[in-house]
N, C-alpha and C positions, 0 to 999 in steps of 0.2 A: 733317923736323920737323911739317910740316903734317898729313902722314898719320898720325903717332903722336897728335897732338893731337885729330885728328877721331874716332880709333878709341877714345881714352880717353874722350872725351865719350860715344861710343856706348855704351861699356861701362858709364860711370857713369849714363846714362839707363836702361839695361836694368836694373841694379841696382835703381834707384829704382823701376821699374815692378814688379819683382818684390817688393820690399820692401812696396809698397803692396798687391799681391795677396795676399801672405802674411798681412798684417795683416787683410784682409778674410775670409780663411779662418779665422783665429783668432776673429774677432768673431763669424762666423756660428756656429762650434762654441760658444762661450761664451755668446752672448747668445739664440741661436735654436736650439740644438742639439736634436737628437731623441735623442741616444745615450742618456742616462740612463732617458728613458721607454721606450725599446725594450728596453734590458737589464731594466727591471722586468718588462716583458711576457714577455721570454724566462724569466727566472727563476720569475715567479709564475704565469703562464699556462701555460707548458710545464713547466717544473720540471727535475730531471735526466734525461739523455738518453743513456744508455749505448747503445752500436751493437746494433741488432737489437730494441731495446724499442720499447713504444709510445710512450714518450717520445721516442726519436729519431725516429720517424715523425711525430709532432706537431711536432717542431722543423723538420723538413723542410717540411712544410706551412706552418708559421709564417714560414720565412725566403722561401720562394717567394711566399707572398700578400704579405709585406711588400715585396720589390723590386718585385713588379708593381704595387703601389699607388704606389710611387714612379716609375713609368713609365720605367724605365731602358729603353734601347735593346732589350735582349734579356733574357730571364729564362729559364732551363730547367733541367731536372733531368738530371743524368747518372747513370745507372743504375750501381751497383756492388753487390758481394757483400761482407758483413761477417760477423764471428763474432757468435753470440748465446751469451752465458753469463748465467746467472741465479744470483743471490746466494743466494736461498732464504729461507725464512721464519726459519729458525734460525741464530743466531750466538751460541755462549755459550762462555765461557772461564772456569774457575773454579780458584782454588787450593785443592786439597784439604788438602793439609798442607804446613807446620806451622801454618797459620791456614786458616780457612774465608772466603773472599772471592772474589766475583765480579769480573772484570776486562773492561773494554770490549775488543772485538775486531772487526776488519773482515777478511773473506777477502781475500785478493789476487785480482785478475782474471784468471780461468782456472783456479783452484785446483779440485780435485776435493773432494768432500765427505768427512766422516768416517765414513759409514754408521753412524749412531748415536753414542752417547757413547764418546769415546776418552780412557782413562786411562793415563796414563805418567808416569815421572819427567822431571823438567826436568834439562837440562844447559845452561850458559849460555856462550857462545863468543863472544869479541869481534868476530871478523871471518872472511871466507871463507878468508883466509890462514891463521889460527889453526886453522879447522876442518880444512882440509888436513892440518895437521900432528897433528890429534888422532888417537890410535889408534881404529879402529872400534870395539874392544871397549868403549871408553868411550862410545860414541854410540849403539850398537845397542839398539834397544827404546825409545829415549827421544824426548821432544820436544826439539827443539834451538831456543834462542833466540839469534838472532844479532843483536848489539847495537852495531854500529859506528854511533855517533851523529856528528852534524854537528861538524865542527871549527870550534869558536867563534871561532878566529882568523882564519878566512878572511873577507875583507871581501865579495866577491861570494859570495852565498849559493848560486848555481847552480854553483859550482866545488866547494862543500861537498856539494851535492846528489849529484853523480856517484857517489862511492864508496859513498854509501848505497843509491842507485837499483840499483847493481849487485849488492849484496847482497841487495836485495829480488827482483831479476829471476832470479837463478841461485841463490838460498838453498835452495830445495825440493830440486832435483836434487842439490846438493853434499851435502846432509844425507841424501839417500836412499842416495846411494853409500856412505855409512858405517853404514847401517842403521838411521837414525832413522825413527820412525813418523810425525812431523810436524814441521813447522818454522814457528816464529815469526819475525817480525823487528821490532826496535825501529824505530818510524816514522821515515821519511826527512823529518825536520822540524827547523826551528831553535829553535822554543821548547819549554819544558817545560811541557806541559799533558796534559789527559786526553782529546784528540782523537786516536784512530787514523787513520793516514793510510794508505789502500789505494792500489793501484796494479797495474801489469801485472807479470806474472811469465811463465817458459816452463819447461816440461819438456823435458829432453834425451831424444831418442829412445833407446830400448832400456833406460832407467832407470825404476825404478818410481815411480808418480806418488804422492805423499804429500800431505795438505792442507797448506796454507800460509796464513798470516794475519798481519795486523799489530797490534801493540798500541801504545798511546801512549807517548810518552817519559817520562811519569810512571810509569806501571805497569812499563816497563822498569826504571826506577831502583827500584822497589819490589822487584822480583824479585832485583835485583842485591844490595840491601840485605839481603834474607832469605837469599840464599845465602851471604853472609859468616857468618851465624851458624849456618846448618843446611844441610847438604849433601843432605838428603833432601825435596827440594821435588818434590810431586806435583800434576799438573795433570789437568783434565778439559775436553777440547775437543769441541765439537759444531757442525758446520757442514753446511748441506744445499745448497750451491751444485751447479750442474750446467750442463754444457756441451751446447747444442743444435745445434752445427755452423754452418754457413754459411746466411745468409738474405739476401734482396734488401734494399737501401737506395739513397740517392742522395747525391750532392754537389749543392749547390744553387748556380747560377752566374747571375751578373747581369752586365752591362756596359753601357759607354758606348762607342759606335764611334768609332774615330779619325778626324778630320776631314781628315788628309792621308795618314797612313799606316796605315790600318786593319788592314793586315796584321801589324803589329807591336803585341805584346801586353804590357802591364805589368800582372801579377797582384798584387792585395792579398787577404789571406785570413786566417782563422783556423779553428779546427775547431769544428763544431757539436756533435759529441758531447761528452758528460762522463762522469765516473763516476757511479755510481748511489746517490750520497749527497750530500747538500746540495743546490745548485741551480746548480753549475758557473760561478758568477758571475765570478770571476777567470779560472778554467780551464775552457773559454776563452770564455765568454760575452763578456767585454771585446774579446777579439780579433775575435769575429764582428761585434759592434756597431761597433767601429773601422773594419772594412773597408766594411760597408754605408754608414756615416756619410760615408766619402771620396766615394763616387758621390752620394750626396744633396746634399752641400755643392756638388759641383761644378754639379749641376742647378740648384740654387737661385741659385748665383752667376752662371750662364750660363757656366761655363768649359767650352769645347769642346776637349778634349784632342786632339793631333795624331794621337797613337797610341791604340789601344783600351785602356781602363782596365777591367779584368775583376776582379770581385769573386768569390772562391770561398768558400763555406761547405763546408769539408771534413768528410766522416764518417769516422770510425773511426781518429782519430789515436792514442786513448789505447791500444788493444788490437791494433794491426795495421797501421795507416797504409794501409789498403786505398783510401781516398778519395785520398790523395797518389799512390799507385802508380798507380792507375786513371787519373787525371787526366793524369799524366805520360805513360802510354801512348797516351792520346786524343790528347795534343797532337803526338807523335811520328808516329802513324799520319796524322793531319791535315796533316801539314808545316807546323805553324804556328811562326811565329818569336816567341819570348819574349825580350824585351829585359832585363827586370827582374822579379823576384818578390818581394815583402815580405809577411812573415808576422808577425803579432802572437800571441803564445803565451806571455807572462810576465806576464800580469795588467794589471790597468786602474790601475796606480799612476802617480805622476808621471813624465813623460817625461824621459829623459837623453840618448837619442840613438840610434845604429843600429850595428848590427854587420855585417860584409860577409864572406860567404863567396864571394869573387870574385876577378878577377884584381886586380893590385896597381894597374893603371892605372884600373879601375873606382873604386877606393877614392880613389886621387890626385884624380880629376875630381870626385868628391862632396865632397870637403873644400875644393873652391872656393867651396861654399856655406855654409861654417861661420859667417860672418860675418852671412848672411841669417838663421839660425836661432838664432845666439847669444843675441840679445834674449829669446828664449823658453826659455832655459836649456838649450837642447840643445847638448850639449858632447862627447859621446862619438861619434868617428867612428874605427871601428877594425876590423881584421881579426878574424873571430870566426865565429859560428854564424847560419845563416839560420833554418831551422826544419823541423821533421820533415816537414810536408805539402809543403813546396816542395822538399824535399831531392831526390825522384826527379827533378826537372826540371834537376838540376845538369849543366852541360858547359863548355866553355871559352869560351862567349860570353856566358851569362846571368849577371847578378849576382843572388845569391840574399842577401836583406837581412832582417835580425831586428830588430825594434823592441825598444828596450832601455829600459824604463821602471826606477825605483829599484827593487833587488832585495831590500831588508831585510825587508819584510813577506809576501812571497809565499809562502814556505813555513810562515807561521802558518795558511794557510787551504788549501793544496794537497791536493786529494784527500780532503777531510774534510767532515762535516756541516756546518762552519761556514763553508764556501765559499758564501756567500748573498749575495743582493743588498745587504742591509744593510751589508755589509762593503766595497762598493765606494764610494769618494768621488766625487761628481758632478763636480766640477771637474777632478780628476785624470783620469777617464775622457775628458772633453771635450777636455782638453789633448792627450791622446794621439791621439784623433781628427784634431785640427788638425796635429798634428807629422807623422803620417803623409800626409795629403792635401797638406801642403806640400811633402814630400819628393817624392812622386810628380808633383806640379806641375812641379818642377825637372827631374826625371828626363825627364818628357814633353817639356818645352819644348827642353832642351838635349842630352838622352841622357846617355851615361856614357863617351862618347868611344871611340877605337879606340886599340889598343896603339901606342905609339911604336916605329918600326923601330930 
């Protein structure tokens, strides 16, 4: 009985100490945080930063200088190769008949250009599945609009995004197989508005490359309405995008060395690249800022982690993930031991919790900390997805963890001109920094355990 009493006292004391430390982390982020001003600088001083661009290189220099100014124990650049795709100066789409109206359009990343003005009839098809069923003679020589919208009944918008992103990613080659001359997709977005959402796509080997672009949800609705009264819709599309192959770039890495087990590494990261429209504020400026702020908070509060905590600003998540793949190759060749990796790539919204792409015992051990983070409204502890950048690190030992903020507004801004600094809420961003820093503090102190035999 005495042993049990002493142990329970020890556990109680430890939890009280943890509660006090976590409170300090939140106080620092909310009262003295640098996150909002750093995000302003990334968005306004650097701007958008698609891989291979001048903006991307400027972002690398920005991240490197910022982490060196914070005097992290080590800061370095990891050389990688990334694709360079240029949108071009001309992006035009117009309805020629039955009305005369221009439509906002954004080429999808990786698309070929139109080689001048491309005029063709329109055919609207609901989904990739419907396209597969449509006879080639109905598609040949036409511009295909794939218009599978978000399912509005899906509570988690990321679950609704998946089918729409698949349409965007595979649409061009699927349409080309049927003889289409171009492919449009209704934006992978939850709201009905006038912002086209760009994003990545791919061409299948051996299939003709046709131009592909996104239109806004409102303009997709317009074309749907026109098609109900007139089957002879004709469009004119002009895109001047171009692929320049692979070019050098960098991941930006900073770390605080572990005081007891420096060989054990906990990664926290987001991706430094963005699409070439807007400012990449939520996608993924917020994740970059979350990750840097974790280390800054530790330095400011004098938290000396037992394990090495490494911040990685990954390059090229949006159209290749060469940053994530290259880092995983580096870690494997170096024989480094990663015990956990946390990625923030779902925006700077109010934090809700964490999803674990990990062993069951990792999640079970993490759930022991629910009560410590419950006062901060962190309530999601579930199996799920870690992140694109950290995915290549996956093995049966590491816990890959995704930061989960509220999902309802993310696809209002995702991959658009509207993803700008002004649409990030200061307090929500700061709460995200503190939530991630608190989780890493607990993982560092206690680990995520071992599998029970």
